[in-house]
Steps between C-alpha positions, in 0.01 A plus 500: 500500500847344522447311175425818308847637589691185402413515129623859441816426699558187293452692177732775625762241598477339154544836328804577717644157423444539123662845501795367703551208261478730196749741657742218583474367144572843354792548738642159404469583129690826553767314699543243220515779243772677702702177525464443127612856423799464733602173334471662159725787615753251637506313169547825308786595732666160448469541122660846511783375722571214257504746210746721690720200577503400131584857399780512759644172370489628141684818599764302691547271200538797263747659740702177520505473117608863466781450752612179327495659152646834613 
């Protein structure tokens, strides 16, 4: 009688383990995706900041030329 209960418990434990592993894998994929998205946003921000810095430098240069010529 004890042996007949071990098999269903083993099958149940395997199903729980498979579901847990699948859930962990999915959670890990979402975590990696979030990190990738964050990195992409950081890179975009850096690009915009560099563009602003270049624009600022151009304006300062134009201002200096105008002052020199004026």
